[in-house]
C-alpha positions as CSV (number, residue, x, y, z in Angstrom):
1,M,21.0,15.5,11.3
2,N,24.1,16.6,9.4
3,W,24.1,17.7,5.7
4,F,25.2,14.3,4.5
5,E,22.3,12.5,6.3
6,K,19.9,15.1,4.8
7,I,21.1,14.4,1.3
8,L,20.9,10.7,1.9
9,M,17.3,10.9,3.1
10,R,16.4,12.9,0.1
11,V,17.9,10.2,-2.2
12,Y,16.0,7.6,-0.2
13,G,12.8,9.6,-0.7
14,W,13.4,9.9,-4.4
15,V,13.9,6.2,-4.8
16,T,11.0,5.4,-2.4
17,R,8.5,7.5,-4.3
18,R,9.5,6.0,-7.6
19,L,9.2,2.5,-6.3
20,I,5.7,3.3,-4.9
21,S,4.7,5.0,-8.1
22,A,5.6,1.8,-10.0
23,R,3.6,-0.2,-7.6
24,Y,0.5,2.0,-8.1
25,K,0.8,1.5,-11.8
26,Q,1.1,-2.2,-11.4
27,L,-2.1,-2.3,-9.3
28,G,-4.0,-0.2,-11.8
29,L,-4.1,2.9,-9.5
30,K,-3.7,6.4,-10.9
31,E,-1.7,9.0,-9.0
32,L,-3.5,12.3,-9.1
33,R,-3.5,15.7,-7.2
34,L,-6.4,17.9,-6.3
35,Q,-6.0,21.5,-5.4
36,R,-8.4,22.8,-2.6
37,P,-8.5,25.9,-0.5
38,E,-6.8,24.2,2.4
39,G,-4.0,22.9,0.1
40,S,-3.0,20.2,-2.5
41,W,-4.3,16.7,-1.9
42,S,-2.4,13.6,-3.2
43,Y,-4.6,10.7,-3.9
44,V,-4.8,7.5,-6.0
45,T,-7.9,6.0,-7.6
46,G,-8.9,3.0,-9.6
47,G,-11.5,0.3,-10.1
48,Q,-15.2,0.3,-11.0
49,G,-18.5,0.6,-9.2
50,P,-19.7,2.6,-6.3
51,A,-17.3,5.1,-4.8
52,L,-15.3,3.9,-1.7
53,I,-13.1,6.4,0.0
54,L,-10.3,4.9,2.3
55,V,-8.9,7.0,5.1
56,H,-5.6,6.4,6.8
57,G,-4.7,6.9,10.4
58,F,-2.6,9.3,12.5
59,G,1.0,9.5,11.3
60,A,0.2,7.2,8.4
61,N,-0.4,7.6,4.6
62,K,-2.4,6.2,1.7
63,E,0.1,3.4,1.1
64,N,-1.4,1.6,4.2
65,W,-4.3,0.4,2.0
66,L,-2.3,-1.1,-0.8
67,A,-2.7,-4.7,0.5
68,V,-6.5,-4.6,0.2
69,A,-7.0,-2.1,-2.7
70,P,-6.7,-4.5,-5.7
71,R,-9.6,-6.8,-4.4
72,L,-11.7,-3.7,-3.5
73,M,-11.2,-2.2,-7.0
74,K,-13.1,-5.2,-8.5
75,T,-16.3,-4.0,-7.0
76,H,-15.7,-0.3,-6.2
77,T,-14.1,2.8,-7.5
78,V,-11.5,3.3,-4.8
79,Y,-10.2,6.7,-3.8
80,I,-7.3,6.7,-1.3
81,P,-6.1,10.2,-0.3
82,D,-3.3,11.3,1.8
83,L,-5.2,13.6,4.3
84,I,-4.1,17.2,4.5
85,G,-1.2,17.2,6.9
86,F,0.1,13.7,5.9
87,G,1.9,11.8,3.2
88,E,2.4,13.7,-0.1
89,S,-0.5,16.2,0.6
90,D,0.2,19.7,1.8
91,K,0.9,20.3,5.5
92,P,-0.6,23.6,6.5
93,T,-0.3,24.6,10.2
94,Q,-3.0,27.2,10.2
95,V,-5.9,24.8,9.7
96,S,-7.9,22.8,12.3
97,Y,-7.3,19.1,12.6
98,T,-10.3,18.2,14.7
99,V,-12.3,15.2,13.3
100,S,-15.1,17.5,12.3
101,A,-12.7,19.7,10.4
102,Q,-11.0,16.8,8.7
103,S,-14.5,15.3,7.9
104,E,-15.6,18.5,6.3
105,R,-12.4,18.6,4.2
106,L,-13.1,15.0,3.0
107,I,-16.6,16.1,2.0
108,G,-15.0,19.0,0.0
109,F,-12.6,16.4,-1.5
110,A,-15.6,14.3,-2.6
111,D,-17.5,17.3,-3.9
112,A,-14.5,18.4,-6.0
113,L,-14.4,14.9,-7.6
114,G,-18.2,14.9,-8.3
115,I,-18.9,12.2,-5.7
116,S,-22.4,12.6,-4.3
117,Q,-22.6,9.5,-2.3
118,F,-19.9,7.0,-1.2
119,H,-18.9,4.2,1.1
120,V,-16.1,5.1,3.5
121,G,-13.5,3.0,5.3
122,G,-10.9,4.2,7.8
123,N,-8.3,3.0,10.3
124,S,-7.5,4.5,13.7
125,M,-8.0,8.3,13.3
126,G,-9.4,7.5,9.9
127,G,-11.9,5.1,11.5
128,Y,-13.0,7.9,13.8
129,I,-13.3,10.2,10.8
130,S,-15.4,7.5,9.0
131,G,-17.8,7.3,11.8
132,V,-18.1,11.1,12.1
133,L,-18.8,11.3,8.4
134,A,-21.6,8.8,8.8
135,G,-23.1,10.7,11.7
136,L,-22.9,14.2,10.2
137,Y,-23.6,13.4,6.6
138,P,-26.2,10.7,6.5
139,E,-27.3,11.7,3.0
140,R,-23.8,11.2,1.6
141,V,-22.4,8.1,3.4
142,L,-23.8,4.7,2.2
143,S,-21.8,2.6,4.6
144,A,-19.0,3.1,7.1
145,W,-16.2,0.6,7.7
146,M,-14.2,1.3,10.9
147,L,-11.0,-0.5,11.7
148,N,-9.6,-0.1,15.2
149,P,-11.2,3.4,15.4
150,A,-10.2,6.1,17.8
151,G,-12.6,8.4,19.6
152,V,-14.6,5.8,21.7
153,Q,-15.6,7.3,25.0
154,G,-15.8,4.7,27.8
155,A,-13.3,2.2,26.4
156,E,-10.4,1.1,28.6
157,P,-7.3,3.3,28.1
158,S,-4.7,1.7,25.8
159,E,-1.0,1.6,26.5
160,V,-0.6,4.8,24.5
161,A,-3.5,6.5,26.1
162,K,-2.1,5.8,29.6
163,A,1.3,7.2,28.7
164,F,-0.4,10.5,27.6
165,L,-3.0,10.7,30.4
166,E,-0.5,9.8,33.3
167,Q,2.7,11.2,32.0
168,G,1.9,13.6,29.2
169,R,4.0,11.5,26.7
170,L,3.1,11.6,23.1
171,V,4.2,8.1,22.2
172,L,3.0,8.4,18.6
173,V,5.1,11.5,17.9
174,P,8.7,10.4,17.4
175,E,11.6,12.6,18.3
176,N,14.2,10.3,16.6
177,Y,14.3,7.3,14.4
178,G,14.6,4.8,17.3
179,Q,11.2,6.1,18.6
180,Y,9.7,5.8,15.1
181,Q,10.8,2.2,15.0
182,N,9.1,1.5,18.3
183,I,5.8,3.1,16.9
184,V,5.9,0.8,13.9
185,Q,6.5,-2.2,16.2
186,M,3.6,-1.2,18.4
187,C,1.2,-1.1,15.4
188,F,1.4,-4.9,14.7
189,S,1.1,-8.2,16.3
190,G,4.5,-9.8,15.8
191,E,6.9,-8.4,13.3
192,P,5.9,-5.5,11.0
193,P,5.5,-6.2,7.3
194,A,8.7,-6.5,5.4
195,M,10.0,-3.3,3.9
196,P,13.5,-2.3,2.5
197,G,15.5,-0.6,5.2
198,F,16.0,2.6,3.3
199,M,12.2,3.0,2.8
200,R,11.6,2.7,6.5
201,K,14.4,5.2,7.3
202,Y,12.8,7.6,4.9
203,F,9.3,7.4,6.4
204,G,10.8,7.6,9.9
205,W,12.7,10.8,8.8
206,V,9.5,12.3,7.4
207,N,7.7,11.7,10.7
208,V,10.6,13.1,12.8
209,M,10.8,16.2,10.5
210,N,7.0,16.7,10.8
211,R,6.8,16.1,14.6
212,D,5.6,19.6,15.4
213,L,2.7,19.3,13.0
214,L,2.0,15.8,14.3
215,K,1.7,17.2,17.8
216,Q,-0.8,19.9,16.6
217,V,-2.9,17.2,14.9
218,F,-2.8,14.9,17.9
219,Y,-4.0,17.6,20.3
220,D,-6.7,18.8,17.8
221,F,-8.3,15.4,17.2
222,T,-8.0,14.0,20.7
223,N,-9.3,17.2,22.5
224,P,-12.6,16.0,24.1
225,E,-14.0,19.5,24.2
226,A,-13.5,20.0,20.4
227,N,-14.6,16.7,19.0
228,P,-17.8,14.6,18.9
229,T,-17.4,11.2,20.4
230,L,-17.6,8.2,18.1
231,N,-20.3,6.9,20.5
232,D,-22.6,9.8,19.6
233,M,-21.9,9.3,15.9
234,V,-22.7,5.6,15.6
235,T,-25.9,6.3,17.6
236,K,-26.9,9.1,15.1
237,A,-25.8,7.4,11.9
238,R,-28.3,5.8,9.5
239,A,-25.7,4.1,7.3
240,R,-24.8,0.4,7.6
241,M,-21.6,0.0,9.7
242,L,-19.0,-2.6,10.0
243,L,-16.5,-2.5,12.9
244,V,-13.3,-4.5,12.7
245,W,-10.8,-4.7,15.5
246,G,-7.5,-6.5,16.2
247,D,-7.4,-8.1,19.6
248,Q,-3.8,-7.1,20.2
249,D,-4.2,-3.4,19.7
250,R,-1.8,-1.4,21.8
251,L,-2.8,2.1,20.5
252,V,-6.6,2.0,20.8
253,D,-8.1,-0.5,23.3
254,V,-10.2,-3.4,21.9
255,S,-12.8,-2.7,24.6
256,G,-14.1,0.0,22.2
257,L,-15.7,-2.7,20.1
258,Q,-18.2,-3.8,22.8
259,V,-18.8,-0.1,23.8
260,L,-20.0,0.8,20.3
261,K,-21.9,-2.5,19.8
262,Q,-23.9,-1.9,22.9
263,L,-24.7,1.6,21.7
264,N,-25.9,0.5,18.3
265,P,-26.6,-3.3,18.1
266,A,-27.1,-3.0,14.3
267,I,-23.3,-2.5,13.9
268,Q,-21.7,-5.7,12.4
269,T,-18.5,-6.6,14.2
270,Q,-15.4,-8.7,13.5
271,L,-12.7,-9.4,16.1
272,L,-9.5,-10.6,14.6
273,E,-7.2,-12.8,16.7
274,N,-3.5,-12.1,17.0
275,T,-4.0,-8.8,15.1
276,G,-2.7,-5.4,15.9
277,H,-3.7,-1.8,15.3
278,C,-3.6,-1.9,11.5
279,P,-5.6,-4.9,10.4
280,M,-5.7,-4.0,6.7
281,V,-1.9,-4.3,6.7
282,D,-1.5,-7.1,9.4
283,R,-4.3,-9.4,8.2
284,P,-5.5,-8.2,4.7
285,K,-7.1,-11.5,3.8
286,Q,-9.3,-11.6,6.9
287,V,-10.2,-7.9,6.6
288,L,-11.3,-8.3,3.0
289,E,-13.4,-11.4,3.8
290,A,-15.2,-9.4,6.5
291,Y,-15.8,-6.4,4.3
292,L,-16.9,-8.4,1.3
293,A,-19.3,-10.4,3.3
294,F,-20.7,-7.1,4.9
295,Q,-21.4,-5.6,1.4
296,A,-22.7,-8.8,0.0
297,A,-25.3,-8.9,2.8
298,A,-26.6,-5.4,1.8
């Protein structure tokens, strides 16, 4: 990337952040920062009622939850952080990114905000973290909402998993903008949600620039010797759990839904047709209906 392209991306970033900030304000979300030993967290919060922490996936950010946040804010005080290593939060390379380490950091995040108990929801890696939180911190987690979670042992390998296991390719770590576009396309059933071209280019540029850290995170949270399985966590957890999965997921195979259901029949499940890896973006109405029914039944 030459000097002109770098300047252009910084301009795109400046405009993007201001547009997103305006959107937060419109939705009633406050943009805040929290300083912790591992670095500075960027997060948004709003609403009223019991605390609900929403956790994004690998290579993603807190903006992934904006389609469902307004309705959730009517019944919950919503907290949506950029995990350390992602989005607008700090990106240290000297910390661990195993799911246990990331879960422990989220507990520290909650502690710093005075949140003693909370509901948690997460997508992909964030869904994995949500299940681990429920398993490791039963006294803190009131319910766990997992959308297309990673970390399921015994599920069929997905397209992405096969590329890694058979060829050693990290499909989700882009080396250029074209690869980033392919990742976005893979996350959805059909066309990705509309976004101004300059915003997508900016987010793509950020992922490409952070590719070395993304590799570190990927190896840390997928290492079977360093991470608990989601299987063990849902067996151990006492919290109520809702598992939502898109049937067209190319990143984490949908067979994981039945694997987890068999291990813990108390898990409530929802299979969404013609839906990809990010249901809260792809099918926000159906995702909300499933979650609100789950909480109403408590």
